[in-house]
Backbone as a chain_set.jsonl record, in Angstrom:
{"seq": "MALEQLGRRKVAGSLLLLNLLMYVFMLGFAGWALNSSIKNAGVDAGWGTSTTPLLQVLAFP", "coords": {"N": [[-28.803, 7.73, -30.795], [-26.091, 8.635, -30.757], [-26.424, 10.172, -28.182], [-26.962, 8.14, -26.567], [-23.653, 6.782, -26.376], [-22.684, 9.356, -25.686], [-23.24, 9.382, -23.237], [-22.393, 7.612, -22.388], [-19.601, 7.657, -22.309], [-19.046, 9.607, -20.794], [-19.987, 8.34, -18.417], [-17.93, 6.35, -18.5], [-15.821, 8.038, -18.701], [-15.995, 9.466, -15.595], [-15.556, 7.198, -14.023], [-12.64, 6.853, -15.118], [-11.354, 9.233, -14.152], [-11.964, 8.688, -11.272], [-10.961, 6.274, -10.737], [-8.24, 7.066, -11.443], [-7.736, 9.426, -9.017], [-8.152, 7.563, -6.879], [-5.601, 5.784, -7.265], [-3.586, 7.671, -7.342], [-4.158, 8.14, -4.201], [-3.579, 5.986, -3.015], [-0.685, 5.234, -3.947], [0.181, 7.594, -2.256], [-0.23, 6.663, 0.49], [0.881, 4.162, 0.45], [3.541, 5.622, 0.302], [3.693, 6.767, 2.432], [3.361, 4.966, 4.435], [5.47, 3.13, 3.762], [7.824, 4.998, 4.411], [7.202, 4.971, 7.01], [7.584, 2.639, 7.858], [10.495, 2.112, 7.482], [11.571, 4.518, 8.924], [10.828, 3.332, 11.429], [12.267, 1.394, 11.551], [14.756, 1.071, 13.019], [14.502, 1.617, 15.623], [14.51, -0.38, 17.782], [17.159, -1.586, 19.75], [18.201, -3.863, 20.541], [18.867, -7.109, 19.221], [16.917, -8.766, 16.737], [13.439, -9.873, 17.846], [10.972, -10.522, 20.782], [10.659, -13.338, 20.155], [12.683, -14.358, 19.389], [14.791, -16.493, 20.393], [12.802, -18.682, 20.499], [12.467, -19.084, 18.61], [14.804, -19.399, 17.032], [15.924, -21.959, 18.198], [14.132, -23.661, 16.344], [15.176, -23.072, 13.882], [17.562, -23.807, 14.022], [18.859, -26.599, 14.797]], "CA": [[-27.527, 6.4, -30.834], [-25.492, 9.545, -30.486], [-26.79, 10.354, -26.657], [-26.179, 6.96, -25.428], [-22.609, 7.09, -27.099], [-22.146, 10.629, -25.072], [-24.177, 9.28, -21.786], [-21.137, 6.363, -21.975], [-18.435, 8.35, -22.358], [-19.627, 10.397, -19.92], [-19.847, 7.381, -17.365], [-16.721, 6.352, -18.47], [-14.726, 9.66, -18.239], [-15.854, 9.788, -14.453], [-14.687, 6.411, -13.935], [-11.383, 6.911, -15.229], [-10.904, 9.982, -12.982], [-12.417, 8.392, -9.835], [-9.556, 5.701, -10.9], [-6.842, 8.197, -11.255], [-7.63, 9.969, -7.803], [-7.59, 6.126, -6.047], [-4.27, 5.451, -7.514], [-2.735, 8.535, -6.351], [-4.335, 8.495, -3.128], [-3.073, 4.661, -2.911], [0.675, 6.014, -4.152], [0.51, 8.466, -1.265], [-0.465, 5.924, 1.162], [2.016, 3.896, 0.793], [5.139, 5.771, 0.424], [4.037, 6.841, 3.612], [3.291, 3.326, 5.068], [6.661, 2.26, 3.817], [8.507, 5.791, 5.128], [7.035, 5.15, 8.683], [8.322, 1.646, 8.523], [11.688, 2.633, 7.275], [12.023, 5.406, 9.918], [10.92, 2.959, 12.792], [13.341, 0.123, 11.643], [16.213, 0.976, 13.911], [14.247, 1.678, 17.156], [14.641, -1.704, 18.24], [18.458, -1.713, 20.167], [18.588, -5.593, 20.134], [18.657, -7.933, 17.565], [15.531, -9.473, 16.586], [12.662, -9.38, 18.7], [10.897, -11.472, 21.627], [10.208, -14.65, 19.988], [13.97, -15.314, 18.45], [14.474, -17.593, 20.927], [12.307, -19.961, 20.927], [12.568, -19.398, 16.692], [16.548, -19.995, 17.167], [15.353, -23.39, 18.749], [13.694, -24.233, 15.391], [16.047, -22.847, 12.515], [19.242, -24.068, 14.258], [18.683, -27.526, 15.46]], "C": [[-26.312, 7.44, -30.382], [-25.028, 10.224, -29.005], [-26.168, 9.685, -26.171], [-24.751, 7.109, -25.613], [-22.026, 8.19, -26.09], [-22.365, 10.254, -23.65], [-22.702, 8.073, -21.351], [-20.104, 6.889, -21.88], [-17.867, 9.248, -21.044], [-19.374, 9.941, -18.261], [-18.758, 6.721, -17.146], [-15.311, 7.112, -17.8], [-14.778, 9.641, -16.677], [-14.969, 8.572, -13.932], [-13.143, 6.464, -13.618], [-10.869, 7.817, -14.211], [-11.165, 9.399, -11.94], [-11.437, 7.264, -9.674], [-8.087, 6.448, -10.762], [-6.82, 8.467, -10.055], [-7.564, 9.048, -7.117], [-6.582, 5.627, -6.362], [-3.306, 6.408, -7.059], [-3.135, 8.421, -4.907], [-3.564, 7.327, -2.531], [-1.683, 5.181, -2.646], [1.132, 6.468, -2.618], [0.827, 7.681, 0.108], [0.358, 5.034, 1.705], [3.533, 3.748, 0.825], [4.985, 5.851, 1.713], [3.975, 5.745, 4.985], [5.323, 3.053, 5.187], [8.136, 3.808, 4.163], [8.402, 5.64, 6.413], [7.66, 3.868, 8.753], [10.074, 1.563, 8.628], [12.277, 3.508, 8.977], [12.094, 4.304, 11.273], [11.679, 1.658, 12.853], [14.348, 0.011, 12.9], [15.929, 1.273, 15.268], [14.202, 0.89, 17.975], [16.558, -1.959, 18.792], [19.128, -3.07, 19.792], [18.499, -5.956, 19.206], [17.575, -8.838, 17.959], [14.569, -9.156, 17.745], [12.565, -10.506, 20.008], [10.532, -12.887, 21.705], [11.501, -15.222, 19.029], [14.698, -15.899, 19.123], [14.101, -18.588, 20.92], [12.19, -20.107, 18.79], [14.121, -20.232, 16.293], [16.688, -21.577, 17.018], [14.782, -24.398, 17.44], [14.797, -24.047, 13.943], [17.294, -23.036, 12.654], [19.389, -25.111, 15.061], [19.875, -28.272, 16.262]], "O": [[-25.526, 6.96, -29.565], [-23.92, 10.639, -28.666], [-25.158, 9.916, -25.506], [-24.397, 7.838, -24.686], [-20.9, 7.965, -25.646], [-21.656, 10.826, -22.822], [-22.224, 7.86, -20.237], [-19.454, 6.332, -20.996], [-16.756, 9.453, -20.553], [-18.91, 10.57, -17.31], [-18.4, 6.411, -16.01], [-14.4, 6.923, -16.994], [-13.661, 9.791, -16.183], [-13.845, 8.78, -13.476], [-12.534, 6.269, -12.566], [-10.036, 7.394, -13.409], [-10.178, 9.628, -11.241], [-10.977, 7.144, -8.539], [-7.133, 6.242, -10.011], [-5.891, 7.878, -9.502], [-6.729, 9.323, -6.255], [-6.383, 4.664, -5.623], [-2.296, 6.055, -6.45], [-2.152, 8.686, -4.215], [-2.875, 7.59, -1.546], [-1.342, 5.536, -1.518], [2.042, 5.984, -1.946], [1.842, 7.907, 0.768], [0.643, 4.919, 2.898], [4.346, 2.857, 1.069], [5.791, 5.251, 2.423], [4.438, 5.818, 6.123], [6.097, 2.889, 6.129], [9.321, 3.48, 4.109], [9.313, 6.06, 7.127], [8.395, 3.762, 9.735], [10.74, 1.101, 9.554], [13.1, 3.132, 9.812], [13.058, 4.294, 12.039], [11.771, 0.95, 13.856], [14.602, -0.996, 13.562], [16.829, 1.243, 16.107], [13.845, 1.266, 19.092], [17.201, -2.621, 17.978], [20.107, -3.34, 19.097], [18.086, -5.323, 18.235], [17.348, -9.439, 19.008], [14.85, -8.263, 18.544], [13.516, -11.211, 20.346], [10.215, -13.542, 22.698], [11.454, -16.148, 18.22], [15.744, -16.037, 18.489], [14.791, -19.548, 21.262], [11.903, -21.047, 18.048], [14.403, -21.205, 15.594], [17.267, -22.246, 16.162], [14.924, -25.621, 17.457], [15.045, -24.962, 13.157], [18.146, -22.67, 11.845], [19.996, -24.888, 16.108], [19.63, -29.258, 16.956]]}, "num_chains": 1, "name": "protein.A"}
């Protein structure tokens, strides 16, 4: 019985460590994506995108 519980603890510990590593990786990736989107936010000097005139017709009848 004790060996069976020890085996389960090893598996649970390994999965918790994997979960922590994936969490840290996703935090790094999300930080990079947010930083990249903020850095590229002011690249376009004009207002809106190429579809803005089409959407303005729908938004302001």
